[in-house]
Residue frames as qw, qx, qy, qz and C-alpha x, y, z in Angstrom:
[[0.440, -0.720, -0.536, -0.014, 12.64, 23.00, -43.41],
 [0.188, 0.457, -0.241, 0.836, 13.03, 26.43, -41.78],
 [0.467, -0.573, -0.626, 0.246, 12.36, 27.07, -38.12],
 [0.013, 0.648, -0.016, 0.761, 11.34, 30.51, -36.93],
 [0.471, -0.413, -0.623, 0.469, 11.68, 31.35, -33.20],
 [0.092, -0.887, -0.253, -0.375, 9.95, 34.34, -31.71],
 [0.285, 0.416, -0.421, 0.754, 11.64, 36.91, -29.51],
 [0.244, -0.297, -0.756, 0.530, 10.91, 37.33, -25.75],
 [0.288, -0.225, -0.055, -0.929, 7.62, 39.01, -24.83],
 [0.384, 0.145, 0.750, -0.519, 4.32, 38.28, -23.11],
 [0.020, 0.168, 0.834, 0.525, 2.21, 36.36, -25.63],
 [0.013, -0.658, -0.732, 0.175, -1.04, 37.19, -23.94],
 [0.025, -0.731, -0.097, 0.675, -0.39, 40.92, -24.09],
 [0.074, -0.285, 0.620, 0.727, 0.82, 40.66, -27.66],
 [0.039, 0.353, 0.888, 0.293, -2.27, 38.73, -28.76],
 [0.001, 0.752, 0.558, -0.352, -4.59, 41.18, -27.05],
 [0.065, -0.614, 0.171, 0.768, -2.89, 44.13, -28.71],
 [0.010, -0.175, 0.730, 0.661, -3.12, 42.52, -32.15],
 [0.227, -0.289, -0.843, -0.392, -6.54, 40.91, -31.97],
 [0.064, 0.275, 0.581, -0.763, -8.45, 43.01, -29.44],
 [0.015, 0.572, 0.721, 0.391, -12.18, 43.28, -30.30],
 [0.041, -0.421, 0.020, -0.906, -13.77, 46.72, -29.92],
 [0.626, -0.538, -0.293, -0.482, -16.64, 45.41, -27.72],
 [0.735, -0.220, -0.510, 0.390, -14.25, 44.09, -25.02],
 [0.145, -0.806, 0.108, -0.563, -14.31, 46.32, -21.97],
 [0.726, -0.648, 0.165, -0.161, -12.83, 46.32, -18.51],
 [0.274, -0.627, 0.723, 0.092, -9.78, 44.36, -17.39],
 [0.781, 0.343, -0.442, -0.277, -8.75, 41.53, -19.67],
 [0.830, -0.435, 0.338, -0.092, -8.12, 38.18, -17.86],
 [0.898, 0.378, -0.062, 0.216, -5.76, 37.13, -20.63],
 [0.275, 0.774, -0.372, 0.432, -3.03, 39.60, -19.74],
 [0.229, -0.606, 0.639, -0.414, -0.59, 38.12, -17.29],
 [0.929, -0.121, 0.157, -0.312, -2.17, 34.65, -17.31],
 [0.853, 0.382, -0.314, 0.166, 0.77, 33.13, -19.14],
 [0.173, 0.615, -0.555, 0.533, 3.09, 34.45, -16.45],
 [0.571, -0.381, 0.490, -0.537, 1.21, 32.49, -13.76],
 [0.797, 0.193, -0.524, -0.228, 1.95, 29.07, -15.13],
 [0.853, -0.464, 0.217, -0.104, 2.42, 26.04, -12.92],
 [0.359, -0.586, 0.683, 0.246, 5.60, 24.04, -12.75],
 [0.680, 0.245, 0.680, 0.121, 4.08, 21.78, -15.44],
 [0.420, 0.840, 0.085, -0.334, 3.94, 24.64, -17.92],
 [0.035, 0.725, -0.596, -0.344, 7.47, 24.22, -19.19],
 [0.418, -0.131, 0.892, 0.117, 6.72, 20.62, -20.13],
 [0.542, 0.551, 0.612, -0.166, 3.91, 21.23, -22.66],
 [0.059, -0.252, 0.501, 0.826, 4.32, 21.86, -26.37],
 [0.574, 0.529, 0.457, -0.426, 1.16, 22.59, -28.33],
 [0.273, -0.137, 0.711, 0.634, 1.47, 21.35, -31.91],
 [0.489, 0.629, 0.353, -0.491, -0.80, 22.87, -34.55],
 [0.449, 0.116, 0.662, 0.588, -0.54, 21.71, -38.18],
 [0.281, 0.680, 0.184, -0.652, -1.69, 24.45, -40.60],
 [0.334, 0.175, 0.674, 0.636, -2.68, 24.74, -44.25],
 [0.065, -0.413, -0.377, -0.827, -4.26, 28.03, -45.33],
 [0.413, -0.635, -0.628, 0.177, -5.51, 29.02, -41.89],
 [0.256, 0.355, -0.061, 0.897, -4.77, 32.75, -42.11],
 [0.384, -0.562, -0.145, -0.718, -8.03, 33.80, -40.44],
 [0.821, -0.460, -0.306, -0.144, -7.72, 31.36, -37.55],
 [0.637, 0.190, -0.454, 0.593, -4.19, 31.90, -36.23],
 [0.043, -0.403, 0.281, -0.870, -4.99, 34.98, -34.15],
 [0.706, -0.381, -0.034, -0.596, -8.25, 33.71, -32.63],
 [0.900, -0.091, -0.417, 0.087, -6.68, 30.34, -31.80],
 [0.501, 0.186, -0.467, 0.704, -3.69, 31.80, -29.96],
 [0.245, -0.410, 0.164, -0.863, -5.96, 34.31, -28.23],
 [0.818, -0.334, -0.180, -0.433, -8.30, 31.58, -26.99],
 [0.812, 0.000, -0.476, 0.339, -5.41, 29.43, -25.79],
 [0.260, 0.268, -0.389, 0.842, -4.05, 32.40, -23.84],
 [0.480, -0.404, 0.012, -0.779, -7.51, 33.30, -22.47],
 [0.881, -0.274, -0.323, -0.211, -7.84, 29.80, -21.04],
 [0.370, -0.759, 0.503, -0.186, -4.69, 30.18, -18.96],
 [0.984, 0.137, -0.110, 0.025, -3.31, 27.05, -20.60],
 [0.498, -0.708, 0.450, 0.219, 0.08, 26.06, -19.17],
 [0.882, 0.415, 0.132, 0.182, 2.50, 25.61, -22.07],
 [0.569, -0.446, 0.286, 0.629, 6.11, 26.03, -23.04],
 [0.011, -0.308, 0.496, 0.812, 5.45, 26.78, -26.71],
 [0.706, 0.519, 0.352, -0.330, 2.91, 26.79, -29.51],
 [0.297, -0.339, 0.706, 0.547, 4.56, 25.09, -32.45],
 [0.678, 0.569, 0.130, -0.447, 2.86, 25.69, -35.80],
 [0.461, -0.169, 0.755, 0.435, 3.81, 23.28, -38.59],
 [0.496, 0.633, 0.076, -0.589, 2.80, 24.79, -41.92],
 [0.568, 0.033, 0.739, 0.361, 2.57, 22.76, -45.08],
 [0.250, 0.215, 0.600, 0.729, 2.53, 24.79, -48.30],
 [0.106, 0.760, 0.501, -0.400, 0.04, 27.48, -47.24],
 [0.382, 0.382, 0.417, 0.731, -0.68, 29.84, -50.11],
 [0.161, -0.893, -0.302, -0.293, -2.46, 32.54, -48.07],
 [0.059, 0.754, -0.351, 0.552, -1.08, 34.69, -45.24],
 [0.866, -0.440, -0.234, -0.030, -0.89, 31.93, -42.63],
 [0.759, -0.029, -0.216, 0.614, 2.87, 32.17, -42.18],
 [0.133, 0.504, -0.058, 0.851, 2.73, 35.96, -42.05],
 [0.583, -0.644, -0.130, -0.478, 0.14, 35.81, -39.29],
 [0.889, -0.342, -0.200, 0.231, 2.33, 33.46, -37.28],
 [0.594, 0.193, -0.126, 0.771, 5.40, 35.60, -37.85],
 [0.141, -0.695, -0.081, -0.701, 3.39, 38.62, -36.69],
 [0.747, -0.642, -0.062, -0.160, 3.48, 37.02, -33.25],
 [0.795, 0.255, -0.331, 0.440, 7.24, 36.82, -33.35],
 [0.089, -0.687, 0.352, -0.629, 7.53, 39.22, -30.42],
 [0.770, -0.420, 0.299, -0.376, 6.99, 36.12, -28.28],
 [0.054, 0.473, -0.879, -0.031, 9.41, 33.26, -27.61],
 [0.534, 0.050, 0.772, -0.342, 6.45, 30.94, -27.03],
 [0.730, 0.576, 0.175, -0.322, 5.43, 30.97, -30.69],
 [0.314, -0.411, 0.718, 0.466, 7.45, 28.91, -33.20],
 [0.726, 0.540, 0.005, -0.426, 6.96, 28.09, -36.88],
 [0.509, -0.199, 0.759, 0.354, 8.18, 25.12, -38.88],
 [0.528, 0.579, -0.180, -0.595, 7.89, 25.63, -42.64],
 [0.694, 0.025, 0.705, 0.140, 7.45, 22.40, -44.59],
 [0.372, 0.711, -0.212, -0.558, 8.56, 23.45, -48.04],
 [0.062, -0.305, 0.897, 0.315, 9.64, 20.08, -49.37],
 [0.299, -0.173, -0.857, -0.381, 7.48, 17.12, -50.32],
 [0.593, -0.374, -0.010, -0.713, 3.91, 17.07, -48.98],
 [0.200, 0.159, -0.924, 0.283, 4.13, 14.81, -45.95],
 [0.483, -0.472, -0.655, -0.340, 0.53, 15.09, -44.96],
 [0.493, -0.724, 0.034, -0.481, -1.14, 15.77, -41.61],
 [0.916, -0.386, -0.034, 0.102, 0.43, 12.82, -39.80],
 [0.735, 0.239, -0.079, 0.630, 3.88, 13.71, -41.10],
 [0.023, 0.707, -0.072, 0.703, 3.43, 17.32, -40.00],
 [0.705, -0.661, 0.008, -0.257, 2.49, 16.23, -36.50],
 [0.921, -0.205, -0.007, 0.330, 5.56, 14.02, -36.26],
 [0.496, 0.507, -0.061, 0.702, 7.77, 16.81, -37.59],
 [0.287, -0.751, 0.087, -0.589, 6.44, 19.03, -34.84],
 [0.874, -0.484, -0.023, -0.039, 6.95, 16.28, -32.24],
 [0.838, 0.085, -0.084, 0.532, 10.62, 15.90, -33.19],
 [0.287, 0.535, -0.072, 0.792, 11.17, 19.67, -32.98],
 [0.499, -0.762, -0.215, -0.353, 9.17, 20.18, -29.78],
 [0.217, 0.496, -0.594, 0.595, 10.93, 21.19, -26.61],
 [0.610, -0.368, 0.318, -0.625, 8.26, 20.07, -24.14],
 [0.125, -0.168, 0.971, -0.115, 7.95, 16.66, -22.55],
 [0.382, 0.455, 0.749, -0.293, 4.20, 16.61, -23.12],
 [0.021, 0.024, 0.550, 0.835, 2.59, 17.15, -26.54],
 [0.381, 0.533, 0.573, -0.493, -0.88, 18.56, -27.10],
 [0.160, 0.037, 0.665, 0.729, -1.98, 18.26, -30.73],
 [0.311, 0.626, 0.566, -0.436, -4.93, 20.17, -32.17],
 [0.442, 0.556, 0.499, 0.496, -6.31, 21.60, -35.40],
 [0.239, -0.074, -0.030, 0.968, -5.93, 25.25, -36.26],
 [0.177, -0.380, -0.494, -0.762, -9.55, 25.92, -37.29],
 [0.316, -0.201, 0.448, -0.812, -11.00, 25.94, -33.72],
 [0.751, -0.131, -0.507, -0.402, -12.94, 22.71, -34.31],
 [0.669, -0.193, -0.607, 0.383, -11.02, 21.37, -31.36],
 [0.293, -0.900, -0.188, -0.261, -12.13, 23.58, -28.41],
 [0.369, 0.505, -0.478, 0.617, -9.17, 25.38, -26.81],
 [0.474, -0.545, 0.283, -0.631, -11.12, 25.60, -23.56],
 [0.966, -0.196, -0.003, -0.168, -10.75, 21.86, -23.18],
 [0.550, 0.577, -0.529, 0.290, -6.93, 21.81, -23.36],
 [0.197, -0.511, 0.639, -0.540, -6.49, 21.86, -19.62],
 [0.860, -0.100, 0.281, -0.415, -8.95, 18.95, -19.31],
 [0.897, 0.368, -0.243, 0.022, -6.83, 16.91, -21.71],
 [0.352, 0.589, -0.573, 0.448, -3.63, 17.70, -19.85],
 [0.534, -0.546, 0.371, -0.528, -4.94, 17.04, -16.33],
 [0.982, -0.131, 0.075, -0.112, -4.96, 13.18, -16.49],
 [0.745, 0.445, -0.301, 0.395, -1.39, 13.22, -17.79],
 [0.025, 0.644, -0.432, 0.631, -0.19, 15.51, -15.00],
 [0.695, -0.431, 0.316, -0.481, -2.01, 13.37, -12.45],
 [0.050, -0.366, 0.928, 0.040, -0.42, 10.19, -13.75],
 [0.661, 0.191, 0.566, -0.455, -3.85, 8.69, -14.55],
 [0.795, 0.550, 0.244, -0.082, -3.30, 8.21, -18.28],
 [0.567, -0.227, 0.463, 0.642, -0.62, 7.82, -20.97],
 [0.080, 0.181, 0.554, 0.809, -2.80, 9.18, -23.80],
 [0.199, 0.531, 0.552, -0.611, -5.76, 11.55, -23.51],
 [0.152, 0.261, 0.684, 0.664, -8.15, 11.95, -26.44],
 [0.332, 0.241, 0.176, -0.895, -10.76, 14.62, -27.05],
 [0.147, 0.183, 0.955, 0.183, -13.70, 12.37, -27.94],
 [0.397, -0.014, -0.240, -0.886, -16.83, 13.08, -29.92],
 [0.673, -0.108, -0.618, -0.391, -18.35, 9.69, -29.11],
 [0.312, -0.203, -0.802, 0.467, -18.37, 9.36, -25.31],
 [0.170, -0.780, -0.601, 0.040, -21.17, 10.78, -23.23],
 [0.188, -0.837, -0.085, 0.507, -21.19, 14.56, -23.55],
 [0.306, -0.268, 0.537, 0.739, -19.31, 14.57, -26.86],
 [0.494, 0.694, 0.449, -0.269, -20.97, 15.96, -29.97],
 [0.372, 0.012, 0.500, 0.782, -20.62, 17.15, -33.56],
 [0.259, 0.714, 0.436, -0.482, -23.12, 20.03, -33.87],
 [0.336, 0.757, -0.137, -0.544, -23.87, 21.15, -37.39],
 [0.222, -0.304, 0.839, 0.394, -22.41, 18.21, -39.22],
 [0.649, 0.218, -0.343, -0.643, -24.19, 16.95, -42.35],
 [0.913, -0.133, 0.240, -0.302, -25.65, 13.46, -42.17],
 [0.877, 0.397, -0.248, 0.111, -23.12, 11.91, -44.56],
 [0.247, 0.619, -0.574, 0.475, -20.23, 13.11, -42.41],
 [0.580, -0.407, 0.495, -0.503, -21.78, 11.79, -39.20],
 [0.972, 0.091, 0.060, -0.210, -22.49, 8.42, -40.82],
 [0.752, 0.482, -0.367, 0.260, -18.96, 7.97, -42.21],
 [0.010, -0.622, 0.565, -0.542, -17.34, 9.22, -39.01],
 [0.737, -0.311, 0.392, -0.455, -19.41, 6.94, -36.81],
 [0.974, 0.211, -0.062, -0.061, -18.71, 3.97, -39.07],
 [0.525, 0.601, -0.470, 0.377, -15.00, 4.69, -39.06],
 [0.286, -0.549, 0.555, -0.556, -14.95, 4.95, -35.26],
 [0.891, -0.126, 0.241, -0.363, -16.92, 1.71, -34.97],
 [0.883, 0.379, -0.258, 0.097, -14.48, -0.13, -37.24],
 [0.319, 0.593, -0.549, 0.495, -11.51, 1.09, -35.20],
 [0.593, -0.563, 0.263, -0.512, -13.06, 0.27, -31.81],
 [0.989, -0.142, -0.017, -0.029, -12.30, -3.49, -31.80],
 [0.740, 0.384, -0.238, 0.498, -8.65, -2.66, -32.48],
 [0.193, 0.483, -0.317, 0.793, -8.29, 0.09, -29.88],
 [0.369, -0.509, -0.715, 0.307, -11.08, -0.15, -27.28],
 [0.094, -0.346, -0.144, 0.922, -11.42, 3.62, -27.76],
 [0.379, 0.676, 0.591, -0.222, -14.61, 5.25, -28.94],
 [0.371, 0.925, 0.050, -0.067, -12.94, 8.00, -30.98],
 [0.689, -0.354, 0.349, 0.527, -9.43, 6.96, -32.06],
 [0.511, 0.517, 0.409, 0.551, -9.92, 8.96, -35.27],
 [0.090, -0.983, -0.159, -0.027, -9.96, 12.34, -33.56],
 [0.640, 0.445, -0.174, 0.601, -6.89, 14.56, -33.88],
 [0.236, -0.763, 0.210, -0.564, -7.21, 16.36, -30.56],
 [0.916, -0.269, -0.278, 0.105, -4.97, 14.55, -28.06],
 [0.154, -0.839, 0.468, -0.230, -2.19, 14.79, -25.48],
 [0.983, -0.052, -0.103, 0.142, 0.64, 12.34, -24.91],
 [0.536, -0.679, 0.319, 0.387, 4.24, 12.22, -23.69],
 [0.389, 0.775, -0.391, -0.309, 6.62, 13.23, -26.45],
 [0.142, -0.453, 0.877, 0.079, 8.83, 10.18, -25.88],
 [0.555, 0.188, 0.789, -0.185, 5.91, 7.81, -26.29],
 [0.600, 0.714, 0.147, -0.329, 4.65, 9.39, -29.48],
 [0.241, 0.743, -0.580, -0.231, 8.11, 9.34, -31.03],
 [0.271, -0.284, 0.919, -0.028, 8.51, 5.70, -30.05],
 [0.472, 0.273, 0.817, -0.185, 5.13, 4.41, -31.18],
 [0.514, 0.724, 0.225, -0.401, 3.72, 6.57, -33.99],
 [0.755, 0.435, 0.272, 0.408, 4.77, 6.37, -37.69],
 [0.462, -0.445, 0.046, 0.766, 7.66, 8.75, -38.20],
 [0.067, -0.160, 0.372, 0.912, 6.64, 10.33, -41.52],
 [0.482, -0.081, -0.416, -0.767, 3.17, 9.19, -42.52],
 [0.055, 0.128, 0.936, -0.322, 0.24, 7.22, -41.32],
 [0.145, -0.546, -0.734, -0.378, -3.53, 6.96, -41.25],
 [0.368, -0.825, -0.083, -0.420, -4.61, 8.58, -37.99],
 [0.213, 0.554, -0.630, 0.502, -1.99, 9.27, -35.34],
 [0.550, -0.338, 0.508, -0.570, -4.07, 8.27, -32.28],
 [0.957, 0.114, 0.012, -0.265, -5.28, 5.05, -33.96],
 [0.738, 0.464, -0.446, 0.206, -1.77, 4.10, -35.11],
 [0.001, -0.567, 0.618, -0.544, -0.24, 4.86, -31.71],
 [0.724, -0.252, 0.410, -0.495, -2.71, 2.76, -29.78],
 [0.960, 0.236, -0.072, -0.129, -2.37, -0.17, -32.19],
 [0.576, 0.556, -0.503, 0.325, 1.42, -0.01, -32.26],
 [0.216, -0.517, 0.617, -0.553, 1.49, 0.00, -28.46],
 [0.388, -0.106, -0.914, -0.051, -0.43, -3.29, -28.51],
 [0.469, -0.645, -0.325, -0.509, -3.03, -1.41, -26.53],
 [0.637, -0.259, -0.519, 0.508, -0.87, -1.17, -23.42],
 [0.088, 0.264, -0.109, 0.954, -1.38, 2.58, -23.15],
 [0.019, -0.547, -0.698, 0.462, -3.80, 3.88, -20.55],
 [0.071, 0.320, 0.432, 0.840, -6.21, 5.97, -22.61],
 [0.047, 0.514, 0.568, -0.641, -8.56, 8.57, -21.23],
 [0.124, 0.489, 0.588, 0.632, -11.38, 9.99, -23.43],
 [0.015, -0.394, -0.347, 0.851, -12.55, 13.53, -22.60],
 [0.343, 0.675, 0.648, 0.085, -15.87, 14.60, -24.19],
 [0.137, -0.327, 0.153, 0.923, -15.70, 17.52, -26.58],
 [0.517, 0.724, 0.371, -0.265, -18.06, 19.36, -28.88],
 [0.461, -0.102, 0.531, 0.703, -16.39, 19.20, -32.30],
 [0.332, 0.775, 0.293, -0.451, -17.75, 22.24, -34.16],
 [0.661, 0.537, 0.313, 0.421, -17.41, 23.11, -37.81],
 [0.428, -0.097, 0.025, 0.898, -15.07, 25.95, -38.66],
 [0.119, 0.847, 0.359, -0.374, -16.37, 29.50, -38.73],
 [0.132, 0.860, -0.298, -0.393, -13.52, 31.01, -40.75],
 [0.061, -0.494, 0.791, 0.355, -11.66, 29.72, -43.81],
 [0.742, 0.235, -0.407, -0.478, -12.36, 26.87, -46.19],
 [0.810, -0.289, 0.472, -0.195, -12.84, 23.34, -44.91],
 [0.120, 0.475, -0.823, -0.288, -10.53, 20.60, -46.23],
 [0.362, 0.093, 0.908, -0.188, -13.19, 17.99, -45.55],
 [0.538, 0.218, -0.336, -0.742, -15.49, 16.80, -48.31],
 [0.916, -0.001, 0.214, -0.338, -17.57, 13.70, -48.95],
 [0.811, 0.471, -0.338, 0.074, -14.82, 12.33, -51.20],
 [0.180, 0.570, -0.656, 0.460, -12.10, 12.87, -48.62],
 [0.608, -0.301, 0.504, -0.534, -14.26, 11.40, -45.82],
 [0.956, 0.185, 0.003, -0.226, -15.00, 8.35, -48.03],
 [0.619, 0.551, -0.509, 0.232, -11.28, 7.95, -48.69],
 [0.166, -0.500, 0.666, -0.528, -10.48, 8.00, -44.99],
 [0.824, -0.101, 0.313, -0.462, -13.22, 5.47, -44.41],
 [0.903, 0.362, -0.222, -0.058, -11.79, 3.17, -47.09],
 [0.344, 0.565, -0.635, 0.398, -8.27, 3.46, -45.67],
 [0.455, -0.400, 0.558, -0.568, -9.67, 2.72, -42.23],
 [0.940, 0.065, 0.094, -0.321, -11.38, -0.43, -43.49],
 [0.780, 0.451, -0.405, 0.154, -8.15, -1.64, -45.09],
 [0.071, 0.559, -0.637, 0.526, -6.12, -0.88, -41.94],
 [0.684, -0.276, 0.420, -0.528, -8.60, -2.66, -39.74],
 [0.961, 0.204, -0.092, -0.165, -8.60, -5.73, -41.96],
 [0.624, 0.519, -0.499, 0.303, -4.81, -5.93, -42.11],
 [0.102, -0.507, 0.626, -0.584, -4.23, -5.31, -38.37],
 [0.802, -0.194, 0.281, -0.489, -6.95, -7.71, -37.26],
 [0.936, 0.263, -0.234, -0.027, -5.51, -10.52, -39.39],
 [0.476, 0.518, -0.553, 0.446, -1.97, -9.90, -38.11],
 [0.194, -0.461, 0.552, -0.668, -2.87, -9.48, -34.49],
 [0.508, -0.212, -0.828, -0.104, -5.49, -12.18, -34.05],
 [0.156, -0.292, 0.429, -0.840, -7.19, -10.12, -31.34],
 [0.326, -0.335, -0.883, 0.032, -9.54, -11.69, -28.82],
 [0.357, -0.750, -0.339, -0.441, -12.47, -10.43, -26.81],
 [0.713, -0.560, -0.254, 0.337, -10.51, -10.88, -23.56],
 [0.508, -0.011, 0.030, 0.861, -7.78, -8.50, -24.76],
 [0.059, -0.561, -0.302, -0.769, -10.40, -5.89, -25.65],
 [0.587, -0.714, -0.362, -0.117, -11.94, -6.27, -22.21],
 [0.687, -0.359, -0.146, 0.615, -8.53, -5.76, -20.61],
 [0.314, 0.256, 0.180, 0.896, -7.97, -2.70, -22.75],
 [0.275, -0.691, -0.363, -0.561, -11.33, -1.17, -21.75],
 [0.672, -0.635, -0.336, 0.182, -10.56, -1.64, -18.08],
 [0.584, -0.182, -0.043, 0.790, -7.50, 0.58, -18.46],
 [0.112, 0.549, 0.312, 0.768, -9.53, 3.51, -19.82],
 [0.111, -0.385, -0.518, 0.756, -10.72, 6.47, -17.76],
 [0.061, 0.694, 0.572, 0.433, -13.72, 8.70, -18.23],
 [0.130, -0.106, -0.289, 0.943, -14.50, 12.27, -17.28],
 [0.161, 0.689, 0.657, -0.262, -17.91, 13.72, -16.52],
 [0.329, 0.482, 0.376, 0.720, -18.78, 16.16, -19.34],
 [0.038, -0.194, -0.238, 0.951, -19.27, 19.83, -18.69],
 [0.349, 0.594, 0.616, -0.382, -22.83, 21.02, -18.84],
 [0.264, 0.716, -0.165, -0.625, -21.98, 23.37, -21.68],
 [0.088, 0.389, -0.807, -0.435, -20.94, 20.44, -23.85],
 [0.402, 0.233, 0.867, -0.181, -24.12, 18.40, -23.62],
 [0.447, 0.479, -0.202, -0.728, -25.10, 18.94, -27.22],
 [0.873, 0.219, 0.409, -0.150, -26.20, 16.58, -29.92],
 [0.718, 0.674, -0.064, -0.163, -24.29, 14.98, -32.59],
 [0.393, -0.827, 0.353, 0.190, -19.56, 14.37, -33.82],
 [0.877, 0.002, 0.297, 0.377, -15.94, 13.32, -36.62],
 [0.278, -0.592, 0.333, 0.679, -13.08, 14.83, -38.55]]
């Protein structure tokens, strides 16, 4: 595993210079925004697993910077990309806030990549998201806010609470996703424990989540905590990628669903969960009123 660290510079300015669109006019709100971070900024590491996401690296970093997201670093964990993904990340090496972990050994999967990033992260708070912009960067601050306020231990970007949606998804994907979420609900008390857009304290993730592999990180973390974590679900619109090739197919979705059924069966038998425990778990959850712009129809991974 090789770790690349960028050199000092202003990431917002660097991103604008590299990815400026011709139609943009006037002053750019991105420039300087990273320099106005709160005291919480140094505590957040954004972890982004990548696999052949060459076209999405620039737009993702640009949108994170445009949202004035407080963070210490963006940590890309790349697993065997065969396109120019790593080159695009290295092109941002004029900035100390961009780091790259190259996973050149055995394929450890998405969960393993996330845990590899968690171990290497320098921040106390981890924000995990996909690279393809399916997870809306403009909602990052909303995921971080309950953690900073001490209202939650784990915050999940949810497709299945009021205001959440999955616009543009085919019917088979919606059905399998909904079924998977429904199967997981009795074990977690969370409407969307299958989503990969979440924020949590680094120490808690390292303590609770599988260290190298697993089914779904959020699901595994909640179950392993015996549902003692305070979980907050923030509604998001989970949109299909615009650039690059999707890794999701009917076969892969069906495989996830099958694994989820097996995990639910095994955990339920071992835990002997009761309705009272689920009620207690639900009472520990928080909700957030959705933004008007996110009231769309439809939502899974």
